[in-house]
C-alpha positions as CSV (number, residue, x, y, z in Angstrom):
1,M,-50.0,1.9,-0.2
2,K,-47.5,-0.3,-2.1
3,L,-46.0,-3.1,0.0
4,L,-42.2,-3.5,-0.1
5,D,-41.0,-6.8,-1.6
6,A,-38.7,-9.2,0.4
7,P,-35.4,-7.8,-1.1
8,S,-36.4,-4.3,-0.2
9,L,-37.4,-5.4,3.3
10,R,-34.0,-7.1,3.8
11,A,-32.1,-4.0,2.4
12,S,-34.2,-1.7,4.6
13,A,-33.7,-3.8,7.7
14,L,-29.9,-3.9,7.2
15,K,-29.8,-0.1,6.5
16,K,-31.7,0.4,9.7
17,K,-29.2,-1.6,11.7
18,I,-26.4,0.4,10.0
19,L,-28.0,3.7,10.8
20,D,-28.7,2.9,14.5
21,R,-25.2,1.3,14.8
22,S,-26.6,-2.0,15.9
23,A,-25.0,-3.8,12.9
24,V,-21.9,-5.9,13.8
25,V,-19.0,-5.2,11.5
26,G,-16.4,-7.8,10.5
27,V,-13.1,-6.7,9.0
28,I,-11.1,-9.5,7.4
29,G,-7.4,-8.5,7.4
30,I,-6.5,-6.0,10.1
31,G,-3.4,-4.5,8.6
32,Y,-2.7,-1.1,7.0
33,V,-6.1,-0.9,5.4
34,G,-8.3,-3.0,7.8
35,L,-7.3,-1.7,11.2
36,P,-7.8,2.1,10.5
37,L,-11.2,1.2,9.0
38,A,-12.1,-1.0,12.1
39,V,-11.2,1.7,14.5
40,E,-13.2,4.4,12.6
41,K,-16.3,2.1,12.7
42,A,-15.8,1.4,16.4
43,K,-15.4,5.1,17.2
44,V,-19.0,5.8,16.1
45,G,-20.5,3.0,18.0
46,F,-20.3,-0.1,15.8
47,R,-19.2,-3.4,17.4
48,V,-16.3,-4.5,15.2
49,I,-14.6,-7.9,15.0
50,G,-11.2,-7.9,13.2
51,Y,-10.3,-11.2,11.6
52,D,-6.7,-12.2,10.8
53,R,-4.7,-15.4,10.4
54,N,-1.8,-13.6,12.2
55,P,-2.1,-14.6,15.9
56,I,0.3,-11.8,16.9
57,R,-2.0,-9.2,15.5
58,V,-5.1,-10.8,17.0
59,D,-3.4,-10.9,20.4
60,Q,-2.2,-7.2,20.2
61,I,-5.7,-6.0,19.4
62,R,-7.1,-8.0,22.3
63,Q,-4.6,-6.3,24.6
64,G,-5.5,-2.8,23.1
65,L,-2.0,-2.5,21.6
66,N,-1.6,-0.6,18.3
67,Y,0.8,-1.6,15.5
68,I,-0.2,0.7,12.7
69,R,1.2,4.3,12.8
70,D,-1.9,5.8,11.1
71,V,-4.1,4.6,14.0
72,N,-4.3,6.6,17.2
73,D,-3.1,4.5,20.2
74,D,-5.6,5.9,22.6
75,E,-8.5,5.5,20.2
76,L,-7.7,1.9,19.6
77,A,-7.3,1.2,23.3
78,Q,-10.5,2.9,24.2
79,A,-12.4,1.0,21.5
80,V,-11.1,-2.3,22.9
81,E,-11.8,-1.3,26.5
82,A,-15.4,-0.3,25.6
83,G,-16.0,-3.7,24.0
84,L,-16.5,-2.2,20.6
85,L,-13.3,-3.7,19.0
86,S,-12.2,-7.3,19.3
87,A,-10.1,-9.7,17.2
88,S,-10.3,-13.3,16.2
89,S,-8.7,-16.0,14.0
90,D,-12.0,-18.0,14.0
91,F,-13.8,-17.3,10.7
92,G,-16.6,-19.5,11.9
93,S,-18.1,-16.5,13.7
94,L,-18.6,-14.5,10.5
95,D,-22.3,-15.3,10.5
96,S,-22.6,-13.0,13.5
97,C,-21.5,-10.0,11.4
98,D,-24.0,-7.9,9.4
99,C,-21.4,-6.1,7.4
100,I,-18.1,-7.9,6.3
101,V,-15.3,-5.9,4.8
102,I,-12.4,-7.8,3.1
103,C,-9.0,-6.1,3.3
104,V,-6.6,-8.8,2.3
105,P,-3.3,-8.5,0.4
106,T,-3.2,-8.9,-3.4
107,P,0.5,-9.4,-4.3
108,L,2.1,-10.4,-7.6
109,T,3.5,-13.8,-8.4
110,A,7.2,-14.2,-9.2
111,N,6.2,-13.8,-12.9
112,K,4.4,-10.5,-12.3
113,E,0.9,-12.0,-12.5
114,P,-1.9,-11.3,-10.1
115,D,-2.1,-13.4,-6.9
116,I,-5.6,-13.3,-5.6
117,S,-5.3,-16.4,-3.6
118,F,-6.1,-14.5,-0.4
119,I,-9.3,-13.2,-1.9
120,R,-10.3,-16.7,-3.0
121,S,-9.5,-18.2,0.4
122,V,-11.5,-15.5,2.2
123,A,-14.4,-15.9,-0.3
124,A,-14.7,-19.6,0.6
125,E,-14.7,-18.7,4.3
126,V,-17.4,-16.1,3.9
127,A,-19.5,-18.3,1.6
128,R,-19.4,-21.0,4.2
129,E,-21.0,-18.7,6.8
130,L,-23.1,-16.5,4.5
131,R,-26.6,-15.9,5.7
132,P,-29.5,-13.6,4.5
133,G,-29.2,-10.0,5.4
134,Q,-25.4,-9.5,5.1
135,L,-23.4,-6.9,3.3
136,I,-20.0,-8.0,1.8
137,C,-17.6,-5.4,0.7
138,L,-14.2,-6.0,-1.0
139,E,-11.6,-3.3,-0.6
140,S,-8.5,-5.2,-1.8
141,T,-6.9,-3.6,-4.9
142,T,-7.4,-6.0,-7.8
143,Y,-8.2,-6.2,-11.5
144,P,-11.6,-5.2,-13.0
145,G,-14.0,-8.1,-12.7
146,T,-12.7,-9.7,-9.5
147,T,-15.8,-8.9,-7.4
148,E,-18.2,-10.5,-9.8
149,E,-16.0,-13.2,-11.4
150,V,-14.4,-14.4,-8.2
151,L,-16.1,-13.2,-5.1
152,L,-19.7,-13.4,-6.4
153,A,-19.1,-16.7,-8.0
154,A,-17.9,-18.1,-4.6
155,L,-20.8,-16.6,-2.6
156,A,-23.4,-17.7,-5.1
157,R,-22.5,-21.3,-4.3
158,S,-24.3,-20.7,-1.0
159,G,-27.6,-20.7,-2.9
160,L,-28.4,-17.1,-1.7
161,Q,-29.3,-14.5,-4.3
162,V,-27.2,-11.3,-4.5
163,G,-29.2,-8.1,-4.2
164,E,-32.1,-10.0,-2.7
165,E,-30.7,-12.1,0.2
166,F,-27.2,-10.7,0.5
167,F,-25.5,-7.5,-0.8
168,L,-22.1,-7.3,-2.5
169,A,-20.0,-4.3,-3.4
170,F,-16.5,-3.2,-4.2
171,S,-15.0,-0.1,-2.5
172,P,-11.3,0.4,-3.1
173,E,-9.1,1.3,-0.2
174,R,-7.3,4.7,-0.6
175,V,-4.8,4.4,2.2
176,D,-1.7,6.5,2.0
177,P,0.5,5.4,4.9
178,G,2.0,8.3,6.8
179,N,-0.3,10.9,5.3
180,A,-1.5,13.0,8.3
181,R,-3.8,15.2,6.1
182,Y,-5.8,12.5,4.3
183,T,-7.0,9.7,6.5
184,T,-9.6,6.9,6.3
185,K,-12.3,9.4,7.4
186,N,-11.7,12.3,5.1
187,T,-10.6,10.5,1.9
188,S,-13.6,10.2,-0.4
189,K,-14.8,6.6,-0.9
190,V,-15.7,5.1,-4.3
191,V,-18.4,2.4,-4.1
192,G,-19.8,0.1,-6.8
193,G,-22.6,-2.4,-6.0
194,V,-23.5,-5.5,-8.0
195,T,-27.1,-4.4,-8.0
196,P,-28.8,-1.1,-7.1
197,A,-29.8,-2.5,-3.7
198,C,-26.2,-3.6,-3.1
199,L,-25.0,-0.1,-3.9
200,D,-27.6,1.5,-1.7
201,V,-26.7,-0.6,1.4
202,A,-22.9,-0.3,0.8
203,A,-23.1,3.5,0.4
204,T,-25.1,3.8,3.6
205,F,-22.6,1.7,5.4
206,Y,-19.6,3.8,4.4
207,A,-21.4,7.1,4.8
208,Q,-21.5,6.5,8.6
209,T,-17.7,7.1,9.0
210,I,-16.5,8.7,5.7
211,A,-17.1,12.3,4.8
212,Q,-17.8,11.7,1.1
213,V,-19.1,8.6,-0.6
214,V,-18.9,8.5,-4.4
215,P,-21.4,5.9,-5.9
216,V,-20.4,4.5,-9.3
217,S,-22.4,2.3,-11.7
218,S,-20.7,-1.1,-11.1
219,P,-18.0,-2.9,-9.2
220,R,-15.9,-3.0,-12.4
221,V,-15.9,0.8,-12.6
222,A,-14.8,1.0,-8.9
223,E,-12.1,-1.6,-9.5
224,M,-10.9,0.2,-12.6
225,T,-10.9,3.5,-10.8
226,K,-8.5,2.2,-8.2
227,V,-6.2,0.6,-10.7
228,F,-6.2,3.8,-12.8
229,E,-5.3,6.0,-9.8
230,N,-2.2,4.0,-9.1
231,T,-1.3,3.4,-12.7
232,F,-1.4,7.2,-13.2
233,R,1.2,7.6,-10.5
234,A,3.2,4.7,-11.8
235,V,3.3,6.1,-15.3
236,N,4.3,9.5,-14.2
237,I,7.0,8.2,-11.9
238,A,8.3,6.1,-14.8
239,L,8.4,9.2,-17.0
240,V,10.6,11.1,-14.5
241,N,12.7,8.0,-13.9
242,E,13.3,7.6,-17.7
243,M,14.1,11.3,-17.8
244,T,16.7,10.6,-15.0
245,L,18.3,8.0,-17.1
246,L,18.5,10.4,-20.1
247,C,19.8,13.3,-17.9
248,D,22.5,11.0,-16.6
249,R,23.7,10.3,-20.1
250,L,23.6,14.0,-21.0
251,G,25.4,15.0,-17.8
252,I,22.5,17.1,-16.7
253,S,21.0,17.2,-13.1
254,V,17.5,15.9,-13.3
255,W,16.8,17.7,-10.0
256,D,17.7,21.1,-11.6
257,V,15.3,20.3,-14.5
258,L,12.5,19.3,-12.1
259,D,12.9,22.4,-9.9
260,A,12.8,24.6,-13.0
261,A,9.8,22.8,-14.6
262,A,7.9,23.0,-11.3
263,T,7.8,26.8,-11.5
264,K,5.3,26.6,-14.3
265,P,1.9,27.5,-12.8
266,F,-0.1,25.3,-15.1
267,G,0.1,22.1,-17.2
268,I,2.7,20.4,-14.9
269,M,2.5,18.1,-11.9
270,R,5.7,17.3,-10.1
271,F,6.9,13.7,-9.7
272,D,10.4,12.9,-8.3
273,P,12.6,10.1,-9.4
274,G,14.0,7.5,-7.0
275,P,15.4,4.0,-6.7
276,G,12.2,2.4,-7.9
277,V,8.6,2.2,-6.7
278,G,7.3,0.5,-3.6
279,G,4.3,0.0,-1.3
280,H,1.2,-2.1,-1.6
281,C,-0.3,-0.7,-4.8
282,I,1.8,1.3,-7.2
283,P,4.4,-1.4,-8.1
284,L,1.5,-3.9,-8.5
285,D,-1.5,-2.3,-10.1
286,P,-0.1,-1.7,-13.6
287,F,0.6,-5.4,-13.9
288,Y,-2.9,-6.3,-12.7
289,L,-4.3,-4.1,-15.5
290,A,-1.9,-5.4,-18.1
291,W,-2.8,-9.0,-17.2
292,K,-6.5,-8.4,-17.4
293,A,-6.1,-6.5,-20.8
294,R,-4.6,-9.6,-22.4
295,E,-7.8,-11.5,-21.7
296,Y,-9.4,-9.0,-24.1
297,D,-6.7,-9.4,-26.8
298,M,-5.1,-6.1,-25.9
299,N,-1.6,-5.1,-24.8
300,V,-1.5,-1.9,-22.8
301,R,2.0,-1.1,-24.0
302,F,2.2,2.3,-22.4
303,I,1.4,0.9,-19.0
304,E,3.6,-2.2,-19.3
305,L,6.5,0.0,-20.4
306,A,6.1,2.2,-17.3
307,G,6.2,-0.9,-15.1
308,E,9.4,-2.0,-16.9
309,I,11.1,1.3,-16.4
310,N,10.3,1.5,-12.7
311,W,11.5,-2.1,-12.2
312,T,14.9,-1.2,-13.8
313,M,15.7,1.6,-11.4
314,P,17.3,-0.5,-8.7
315,Y,19.7,-1.7,-11.4
316,F,20.5,1.9,-12.3
317,V,21.2,2.7,-8.7
318,R,23.6,-0.2,-8.6
319,E,25.3,1.2,-11.7
320,K,25.5,4.7,-10.3
321,L,27.0,3.4,-7.0
322,M,29.5,1.3,-9.0
323,R,30.7,4.3,-11.0
324,A,30.9,6.5,-7.9
325,L,33.0,3.8,-6.2
326,N,35.2,3.4,-9.2
327,E,36.0,7.2,-9.0
328,N,37.3,6.5,-5.5
329,G,39.3,3.5,-6.7
330,R,36.9,0.9,-5.2
331,S,34.8,-1.8,-6.6
332,L,31.4,-3.1,-5.5
333,K,32.9,-6.4,-4.5
334,G,34.3,-6.1,-1.0
335,S,33.1,-2.6,-0.4
336,E,31.2,-1.8,2.8
337,I,27.9,-0.1,1.9
338,F,25.8,1.6,4.6
339,V,22.2,2.0,3.4
340,L,20.1,4.8,4.8
341,G,16.4,3.9,4.7
342,V,14.6,0.7,3.6
343,A,11.0,1.8,3.9
344,Y,9.4,2.3,0.6
345,K,8.9,6.1,1.2
346,H,9.9,8.6,3.8
347,D,8.8,8.7,7.4
348,I,6.8,5.4,7.5
349,E,7.7,1.9,8.7
350,D,6.2,0.1,5.7
351,W,8.9,-1.8,3.6
352,R,6.5,-3.8,1.4
353,E,7.7,-4.0,-2.1
354,S,10.4,-1.4,-1.2
355,P,13.0,-0.9,-4.0
356,A,15.6,-0.7,-1.3
357,L,15.3,-4.5,-0.8
358,K,16.0,-5.1,-4.5
359,V,19.0,-2.8,-4.4
360,I,20.4,-4.5,-1.3
361,D,19.9,-7.9,-3.0
362,L,21.8,-6.8,-6.1
363,L,24.7,-5.4,-4.1
364,K,24.9,-8.5,-2.0
365,R,25.2,-10.5,-5.2
366,D,28.1,-8.3,-6.3
367,G,29.9,-9.1,-3.1
368,S,29.3,-5.9,-1.2
369,R,29.0,-5.9,2.6
370,I,25.7,-4.3,3.4
371,T,24.4,-2.8,6.7
372,Y,21.5,-0.4,7.1
373,H,20.0,2.3,9.3
374,D,16.3,3.1,9.3
375,P,14.7,4.9,12.3
376,H,11.3,3.5,11.3
377,V,12.2,-0.1,10.4
378,P,14.2,-1.7,13.2
379,S,14.3,-5.0,11.4
380,F,13.0,-6.7,8.3
381,T,13.2,-10.1,6.6
382,D,14.3,-10.3,3.0
383,E,12.9,-12.6,0.3
384,H,15.6,-15.2,1.1
385,G,14.5,-15.3,4.7
386,E,17.5,-13.4,6.1
387,L,16.7,-11.2,9.1
388,W,18.2,-7.7,9.1
389,H,18.6,-5.3,12.0
390,S,19.0,-1.5,11.8
391,L,22.4,-0.2,13.1
392,P,22.8,3.1,15.0
393,L,23.6,6.1,12.9
394,S,27.0,6.6,14.4
395,R,30.0,8.6,13.1
396,E,32.1,5.5,13.3
397,I,29.9,3.6,11.0
398,L,29.6,6.5,8.6
399,E,33.4,7.0,8.4
400,R,34.1,3.3,8.0
401,A,31.7,2.8,5.1
402,D,33.1,3.0,1.5
403,A,29.8,4.5,0.5
404,V,26.6,5.7,2.2
405,L,23.6,4.9,0.0
406,I,20.5,6.9,0.7
407,L,17.4,5.0,-0.5
408,T,14.7,6.6,1.7
409,D,14.7,10.2,2.7
410,H,13.5,10.1,6.3
411,A,13.2,13.5,7.9
412,A,14.7,12.3,11.2
413,I,18.1,11.8,9.7
414,D,20.7,14.6,9.9
415,Y,22.0,14.6,6.4
416,G,24.5,17.3,7.2
417,R,26.1,15.0,9.7
418,V,26.0,12.2,7.2
419,C,27.8,14.2,4.5
420,D,30.3,15.5,7.0
421,A,31.4,12.1,8.1
422,A,31.0,9.9,5.0
423,R,33.7,9.6,2.4
424,L,31.1,9.0,-0.4
425,V,27.3,9.6,-0.4
426,V,25.1,8.3,-3.2
427,D,21.8,10.1,-2.8
428,T,18.9,8.6,-4.8
429,R,16.2,10.9,-3.2
430,N,17.9,14.3,-3.2
431,A,17.7,14.0,0.6
432,T,20.8,16.1,0.9
433,R,19.2,19.1,-0.9
434,A,19.5,21.4,2.2
435,V,23.1,20.5,2.9
436,R,25.3,23.4,1.8
437,D,28.8,22.5,3.0
438,G,30.8,19.5,2.2
439,R,28.9,18.4,-0.9
440,T,31.9,17.4,-2.9
441,N,31.4,13.8,-1.8
442,V,27.7,13.7,-2.8
443,V,26.5,12.0,-5.9
444,L,22.9,12.5,-6.9
445,L,20.8,10.0,-8.9
């Protein structure tokens, strides 16, 4: 009988702890990605520690209070009460974790270049506490090569050998905030390990709570998969946004065109235009890919152009509103604009990278007086540090505004009531589609 070597023994021992749920799971970053994952792991019996620099989040978890819509309040509270879910700001206890999942933000700089400072910071923290027999998984969306070039490089400074003494993998998050059909549990999970042993351990870990695990040949393939998925959406959104610009010049309703094209039973996939793109991935990922491509003496012109088109849409919204106001004998300067919706998409509270914020900023620069209503975003802080609060959706406010600007099509808003009360409605989402009466004051994107 062949004896197992030391790396195989370590992998087998860790897999055994994963399979019998005795492994302790650490989730770094307990936001939109990390908290749903942490709760799913706790639900099946893992003891989970959520790590975050935000003391408010840590305190809320300790009290069993939920702050992410896609997480069930009762499930979170029960996990905390059972002692299966806790939270901490002390990264010094990472050595107590057998499996560590990194779910930190990866934004862009002001110059549209990748900002992986959060990954670098966490990598240093993990490396400081790294011990034999741990699995480290990165889930943060990033450019191909980050796991090995940045995370592995930092962890290797511990002196431990990857695939032998510790295990490292990349498994991209696929969170779609507000999507009740596809959740953390039933959305397939792509996993790429640095070595075969890394892949084996990581796949075993994710298979405990996710219906389908999709192993791939390397972390780079997994990283590229995630960036491609979001670039696919960004490019198609850019296509329909550019079609919107052309239809505007031609005096054609882009919505009529899309409705007609969508009747074709093959060879078409519907994407709708809007004031821009938002959220934690789609506005960012094409720029991550374009930045990485330049390292290899390549310009991904198609992808870069899509990003440019999507970033121009807030400016087009400004132009469309300005023309609509002109028709009413008003200018942007001094006009009172009531914005409906600041979340980046309908029926969620997430306003990260929302195009609404850019539109509001542009209109403020033009001298417009801006107020807003969003049933899901009671307040937000803009890039200048100004705190905004949602106003009630009252008839008085609707009638007083020179224009109502719909930037997010939340289902909770009565658009018939809006159109009835407002003197001008500029609808960038076709939210007023079902309104039949009193549409003479509605201007579509």
